[in-house]
C-alpha positions as CSV (number, residue, x, y, z in Angstrom):
1,M,-55.8,48.8,-25.7
2,T,-56.9,51.7,-27.9
3,D,-56.4,50.1,-31.3
4,T,-59.9,48.7,-31.7
5,P,-62.0,50.1,-28.9
6,L,-65.2,49.9,-31.0
7,D,-65.3,46.2,-31.9
8,F,-69.1,45.8,-31.6
9,G,-70.4,45.5,-35.2
10,D,-68.4,48.2,-37.0
11,P,-69.1,48.7,-40.7
12,A,-66.7,46.8,-43.0
13,D,-65.1,50.0,-44.2
14,L,-64.3,51.3,-40.7
15,D,-60.8,49.9,-40.6
16,R,-60.1,51.4,-44.0
17,L,-61.3,54.8,-42.8
18,R,-58.9,54.5,-39.8
19,R,-56.0,53.6,-42.1
20,E,-56.8,56.5,-44.4
21,F,-56.9,58.9,-41.4
22,R,-53.6,57.6,-40.0
23,A,-52.0,58.1,-43.5
24,W,-53.4,61.6,-43.6
25,L,-52.0,62.4,-40.2
26,A,-48.6,61.1,-41.3
27,E,-48.6,63.7,-44.1
28,H,-50.1,66.4,-41.9
29,P,-48.2,66.4,-38.5
30,L,-50.0,67.7,-35.5
31,P,-49.6,71.5,-35.3
32,E,-47.7,73.0,-32.4
33,R,-49.1,75.8,-30.4
34,Q,-47.1,79.0,-31.0
35,S,-45.7,81.0,-28.2
36,G,-48.4,83.3,-26.8
37,E,-51.1,81.8,-29.1
38,P,-54.5,81.6,-27.2
39,V,-55.7,78.0,-26.9
40,P,-59.0,78.6,-28.9
41,V,-57.0,80.3,-31.7
42,F,-54.7,77.3,-31.8
43,L,-57.7,74.9,-31.7
44,R,-59.4,76.7,-34.6
45,R,-56.2,76.4,-36.7
46,W,-56.3,72.6,-35.9
47,H,-60.0,72.4,-36.7
48,R,-59.5,74.0,-40.1
49,L,-56.6,71.7,-40.9
50,L,-58.8,68.7,-40.1
51,H,-61.6,70.1,-42.2
52,S,-59.3,70.6,-45.2
53,G,-58.7,66.8,-45.1
54,G,-62.4,66.0,-44.8
55,W,-62.2,64.8,-41.2
56,V,-64.9,67.1,-39.6
57,G,-68.6,66.3,-39.6
58,L,-68.3,62.8,-41.0
59,D,-71.8,61.9,-39.8
60,V,-73.4,65.2,-41.1
61,P,-75.2,64.9,-44.5
62,E,-73.2,66.1,-47.5
63,R,-75.7,68.9,-48.4
64,Y,-74.8,70.5,-45.1
65,G,-71.0,70.2,-45.6
66,G,-70.4,66.8,-44.0
67,R,-69.5,63.5,-45.5
68,G,-72.8,61.7,-45.0
69,L,-71.3,58.7,-43.1
70,T,-72.5,57.3,-39.8
71,A,-72.0,58.2,-36.2
72,L,-69.7,55.2,-35.9
73,H,-67.3,56.7,-38.5
74,Q,-67.2,60.0,-36.6
75,V,-66.6,58.2,-33.3
76,A,-63.7,56.2,-34.9
77,I,-62.0,59.5,-35.9
78,S,-62.5,61.0,-32.5
79,D,-61.0,57.9,-31.0
80,E,-58.0,58.1,-33.4
81,L,-57.5,61.8,-32.4
82,G,-57.4,60.9,-28.7
83,A,-55.1,58.0,-29.2
84,C,-52.4,60.2,-30.9
85,R,-52.9,62.8,-28.2
86,A,-54.0,65.3,-30.8
87,P,-54.9,68.9,-29.6
88,G,-58.5,68.0,-29.3
89,V,-61.6,67.0,-31.2
90,P,-63.4,70.1,-32.6
91,R,-66.2,70.9,-30.2
92,I,-69.0,71.2,-32.7
93,G,-70.5,67.8,-33.0
94,Y,-73.1,68.3,-30.3
95,L,-74.1,71.7,-31.7
96,A,-74.3,70.4,-35.2
97,H,-76.6,67.6,-34.2
98,A,-78.8,69.9,-32.3
99,L,-79.3,72.0,-35.5
100,L,-79.7,68.9,-37.6
101,E,-82.5,67.6,-35.4
102,F,-84.3,70.9,-34.4
103,G,-83.2,73.6,-36.9
104,S,-85.1,74.6,-40.0
105,E,-83.8,73.7,-43.4
106,E,-82.8,77.4,-43.9
107,Q,-80.9,77.3,-40.6
108,R,-79.1,74.1,-41.4
109,L,-78.0,75.4,-44.8
110,R,-77.0,78.8,-43.3
111,F,-75.1,77.6,-40.3
112,L,-73.8,74.0,-40.6
113,P,-71.3,74.3,-43.6
114,R,-69.6,77.3,-41.9
115,M,-69.6,75.7,-38.5
116,L,-68.0,72.5,-39.9
117,A,-65.4,74.5,-41.8
118,G,-64.5,76.6,-38.7
119,D,-65.5,79.8,-40.5
120,E,-67.9,80.6,-37.7
121,V,-67.1,79.8,-34.0
122,W,-69.9,78.8,-31.7
123,C,-70.4,78.5,-28.0
124,Q,-73.1,77.1,-25.8
125,G,-75.2,79.3,-23.4
126,F,-76.9,76.8,-21.1
127,S,-75.6,77.0,-17.5
128,E,-76.5,79.9,-15.2
129,P,-75.1,81.3,-11.9
130,G,-78.3,80.8,-9.9
131,A,-79.0,77.3,-11.3
132,G,-75.7,75.9,-12.4
133,S,-76.4,73.3,-15.0
134,D,-79.9,72.6,-13.7
135,L,-81.9,73.6,-16.6
136,A,-85.1,73.4,-14.5
137,G,-83.8,76.4,-12.5
138,M,-83.0,78.6,-15.5
139,S,-84.1,82.2,-15.1
140,T,-82.9,83.8,-18.3
141,F,-86.2,84.9,-20.0
142,A,-87.0,85.7,-23.7
143,E,-90.1,87.9,-23.8
144,R,-92.1,87.5,-27.0
145,H,-93.1,90.5,-29.1
146,D,-94.7,90.5,-32.6
147,D,-91.7,89.2,-34.6
148,H,-88.9,89.1,-32.1
149,Y,-87.9,88.4,-28.5
150,T,-86.2,90.5,-25.8
151,V,-83.8,88.4,-23.8
152,R,-82.7,89.3,-20.3
153,G,-80.5,87.2,-18.0
154,Q,-77.0,85.7,-17.4
155,K,-75.1,82.6,-18.4
156,L,-72.0,81.0,-16.8
157,W,-69.3,78.4,-17.7
158,T,-69.7,79.4,-21.4
159,S,-66.6,78.0,-23.0
160,Y,-64.5,80.4,-25.1
161,A,-67.4,82.8,-25.6
162,Q,-64.8,85.6,-26.0
163,Y,-63.6,83.9,-29.2
164,S,-67.1,83.0,-30.5
165,G,-69.3,84.7,-33.0
166,L,-72.5,82.8,-32.3
167,C,-74.1,81.2,-29.2
168,L,-76.7,78.4,-29.0
169,L,-78.7,80.0,-26.2
170,L,-81.4,78.6,-24.0
171,A,-84.0,80.9,-22.4
172,R,-87.5,80.5,-20.9
173,T,-90.3,81.7,-23.1
174,D,-93.1,80.8,-20.6
175,R,-93.0,81.6,-16.9
176,A,-95.9,79.4,-16.0
177,A,-95.3,76.2,-17.8
178,P,-93.1,73.3,-16.4
179,A,-89.4,73.5,-17.2
180,H,-89.6,70.7,-19.7
181,K,-92.1,72.7,-21.8
182,S,-91.1,76.3,-21.2
183,I,-87.5,76.5,-22.5
184,S,-86.7,77.6,-26.1
185,A,-83.4,77.7,-28.1
186,F,-82.0,80.6,-30.1
187,V,-79.0,81.3,-32.3
188,L,-77.6,84.5,-30.8
189,P,-74.9,86.6,-32.6
190,L,-72.6,87.7,-29.8
191,D,-71.9,91.1,-31.3
192,R,-75.5,92.1,-30.8
193,P,-76.3,95.2,-28.6
194,G,-76.9,94.2,-25.0
195,V,-74.5,91.2,-24.9
196,T,-71.4,91.4,-22.6
197,V,-68.8,88.6,-22.4
198,R,-66.5,88.4,-19.4
199,P,-63.8,85.6,-19.3
200,L,-63.0,83.8,-16.0
201,R,-59.5,82.7,-15.0
202,A,-59.3,79.0,-13.9
203,A,-56.8,77.3,-11.5
204,N,-54.7,76.1,-14.4
205,G,-54.4,79.6,-15.8
206,D,-56.8,79.1,-18.7
207,D,-59.6,81.5,-19.4
208,E,-61.8,78.9,-21.1
209,F,-65.0,79.7,-19.1
210,C,-66.9,82.9,-19.4
211,E,-69.8,84.8,-18.0
212,L,-72.4,86.0,-20.5
213,F,-74.6,89.0,-19.6
214,L,-77.8,89.6,-21.6
215,D,-79.4,93.0,-21.1
216,D,-82.6,93.4,-23.2
217,V,-81.0,91.7,-26.2
218,R,-83.2,91.6,-29.3
219,V,-83.4,88.1,-31.0
220,E,-85.5,87.6,-34.1
221,E,-88.2,85.0,-34.3
222,S,-86.3,83.5,-37.3
223,E,-83.3,82.9,-34.9
224,R,-85.3,80.6,-32.7
225,V,-84.3,76.9,-33.2
226,G,-87.4,74.7,-33.4
227,A,-90.7,75.5,-31.9
228,E,-91.2,77.4,-28.6
229,G,-90.8,75.0,-25.7
230,V,-88.5,72.4,-27.3
231,G,-85.4,73.8,-25.7
232,W,-85.3,71.0,-23.1
233,A,-85.3,68.2,-25.7
234,L,-82.7,70.1,-27.8
235,A,-80.5,70.4,-24.7
236,M,-80.8,66.6,-24.0
237,T,-79.6,65.9,-27.5
238,T,-76.7,68.3,-27.2
239,V,-75.4,67.0,-23.9
240,S,-75.8,63.4,-25.0
241,Y,-73.0,64.0,-27.5
242,E,-71.1,66.2,-25.2
243,R,-71.0,63.6,-22.4
244,N,-70.2,60.5,-24.4
245,A,-66.5,59.9,-23.9
246,L,-66.3,58.2,-27.3
247,D,-67.6,61.3,-29.1
248,T,-65.1,63.5,-27.3
249,G,-62.0,61.3,-27.8
250,H,-61.5,61.0,-24.0
251,I,-61.7,57.2,-24.0
252,S,-58.5,56.7,-26.0
253,K,-56.7,59.4,-23.9
254,Y,-57.7,57.7,-20.7
255,G,-56.7,54.3,-22.2
256,L,-53.2,55.5,-22.9
257,L,-52.7,56.6,-19.3
258,V,-54.3,53.4,-17.9
259,E,-51.8,51.4,-20.0
260,R,-48.9,53.6,-18.7
261,L,-50.0,52.9,-15.1
262,R,-50.4,49.2,-15.8
263,R,-46.9,48.9,-17.4
264,H,-45.3,50.8,-14.5
265,A,-47.0,48.6,-11.9
266,A,-45.7,45.5,-13.8
267,E,-42.2,46.9,-14.1
268,R,-42.0,47.6,-10.4
269,H,-42.8,43.9,-9.7
270,G,-44.9,44.7,-6.7
271,G,-42.6,47.5,-5.5
272,L,-45.5,49.9,-5.2
273,P,-47.4,50.3,-1.9
274,D,-50.5,48.1,-1.7
275,G,-52.7,51.1,-1.4
276,L,-51.4,52.6,-4.6
277,L,-51.7,49.2,-6.5
278,S,-55.3,49.1,-5.3
279,R,-55.9,52.5,-6.7
280,I,-54.4,51.6,-10.1
281,G,-56.7,48.6,-10.1
282,R,-59.7,50.9,-9.5
283,C,-58.6,53.1,-12.4
284,V,-58.5,50.1,-14.7
285,V,-62.0,49.0,-13.5
286,D,-63.4,52.6,-14.0
287,Y,-61.9,52.8,-17.5
288,E,-63.3,49.4,-18.5
289,V,-66.8,50.3,-17.2
290,L,-66.7,53.6,-19.0
291,V,-65.7,52.0,-22.3
292,A,-68.5,49.4,-22.0
293,H,-71.0,52.1,-21.1
294,A,-70.0,54.4,-23.9
295,R,-70.2,51.6,-26.5
296,R,-73.7,50.9,-25.2
297,R,-74.8,54.5,-25.5
298,T,-73.3,54.8,-29.0
299,A,-75.1,51.6,-30.1
300,E,-78.4,53.0,-28.8
301,R,-77.9,56.1,-30.9
302,L,-77.1,54.1,-34.0
303,A,-80.4,52.2,-33.3
304,G,-82.3,55.6,-33.4
305,Q,-83.0,55.8,-29.6
306,V,-83.8,59.4,-28.5
307,A,-81.4,60.9,-26.0
308,G,-82.7,61.2,-22.4
309,P,-81.7,61.7,-18.8
310,E,-79.4,58.7,-19.0
311,S,-76.7,61.0,-20.2
312,S,-76.4,62.1,-16.6
313,V,-75.0,58.6,-15.9
314,D,-72.5,59.0,-18.7
315,K,-71.3,62.3,-17.2
316,L,-70.8,60.9,-13.7
317,L,-68.9,57.9,-15.0
318,M,-66.6,60.1,-17.1
319,T,-66.0,62.5,-14.2
320,R,-65.1,59.6,-11.8
321,T,-62.8,57.9,-14.3
322,E,-61.0,61.1,-15.2
323,Q,-60.5,62.5,-11.7
324,R,-59.3,59.2,-10.1
325,L,-57.1,58.4,-13.0
326,Y,-55.1,61.7,-13.0
327,D,-55.0,61.9,-9.2
328,T,-53.5,58.4,-9.1
329,A,-51.1,59.1,-12.0
330,L,-49.6,62.1,-10.2
331,E,-48.9,59.9,-7.1
332,V,-47.3,57.2,-9.3
333,F,-45.3,59.7,-11.3
334,P,-44.3,62.4,-8.8
335,D,-41.7,63.8,-11.3
336,E,-44.6,65.3,-13.2
337,L,-44.9,67.8,-10.3
338,A,-41.4,69.2,-10.7
339,G,-40.9,72.8,-11.6
340,E,-44.2,74.2,-13.0
341,G,-45.4,70.7,-13.6
342,G,-45.6,68.6,-16.7
343,E,-48.4,67.8,-19.1
344,L,-49.8,65.3,-16.7
345,F,-50.1,67.9,-14.0
346,G,-51.9,70.2,-16.4
347,D,-54.4,67.4,-17.2
348,Y,-54.8,66.8,-13.5
349,L,-55.7,70.5,-12.9
350,Y,-58.2,70.4,-15.8
351,S,-59.8,67.2,-14.5
352,R,-60.8,69.0,-11.3
353,A,-63.3,71.0,-13.4
354,A,-64.9,67.8,-14.7
355,S,-67.4,67.7,-11.8
356,V,-68.6,71.2,-12.8
357,Y,-68.4,71.7,-16.6
358,G,-71.1,70.0,-18.7
359,G,-73.4,69.8,-15.7
360,T,-72.2,69.5,-12.0
361,S,-72.1,66.1,-10.4
362,Q,-74.8,67.2,-7.9
363,I,-77.2,68.1,-10.6
364,Q,-76.5,64.8,-12.5
365,R,-77.4,62.9,-9.3
366,N,-80.6,64.9,-8.9
367,I,-81.6,64.2,-12.5
368,I,-81.0,60.5,-12.0
369,A,-83.0,60.5,-8.7
370,K,-85.9,62.4,-10.2
371,R,-86.1,61.4,-13.8
372,I,-84.7,57.9,-13.9
373,L,-85.5,56.5,-10.4
374,H,-88.6,58.7,-9.9
375,L,-87.7,59.4,-6.3
376,P,-89.8,62.2,-4.5
377,S,-88.1,65.5,-4.1
378,N,-88.5,65.7,-0.3
379,G,-88.3,62.0,0.5
């Protein structure tokens, strides 16, 4: 099921690229996480190994440290990583493309090669405690002075900020203008005076998410990404990559589990309860719908279509697929709950956060209602 998930007009050399990557993986086995090694430290080690082989930033121009190939090549490698249950796709593609589209040439040359190489670790400062992932409700403010800004506010759900050196930060720069025109983006060094990072412990024991406190932090004008007020468009570009399950490698991971469920149902020859068989069937449908939708979104990007509020649909579909899939799988394979739980149980726990991270499901529905369906706020 996961061998050729992108059969919709791939370039002729795509299969060759997949074979080259599989051959490289055969010579460079997936690393194992060392005892006590923090997850982001392990992931950075994996990121650097991939970069050493030329497998990071395939769709980034060569002058910025990439390989100058297409988005389809990058998606193919993400798919291969998911299919072999690799530790994870380096979480930089969405940030790299934000800098490519909105950053100055000086910023691209300064930041992108080190980002792709894993020499500088980035995080994303978008969500806030009073607004969640609703950017329109953002209250963090950057007050303009002659040649710099003073930033005051708080961010939440900032992944691995405690291990990051730089943050792509969103803040309002105009209190009176509409949200879509009043948000700006900045590159914020996290060792700057006034920045406090506080990790949060999740239900699965991980401390991936952090709070970020900004108390009169000075940010130079040269650290602003793009013009004042383009932060909303930059954010839409960022989340369109973050929410496409093909970019993140989630499609192939889901496909492996769907296939496992399908095989188990066939082997039991109808021995599973009807209700459970029906749920497995819904998982298969969810997965197929998500695959078709992700292919469509990728094709739109290849055609040059600008990212918009439609990424909220992507996020809802991915959340529904992931949560129902792991919930059903635990019921079909109860042995995964024995002791402290197996890998599947860990994936199940992480899936519960899917309706929060990257934009809550409630916010996604509001965006769809207002910006796609144009429904009135109080109707």
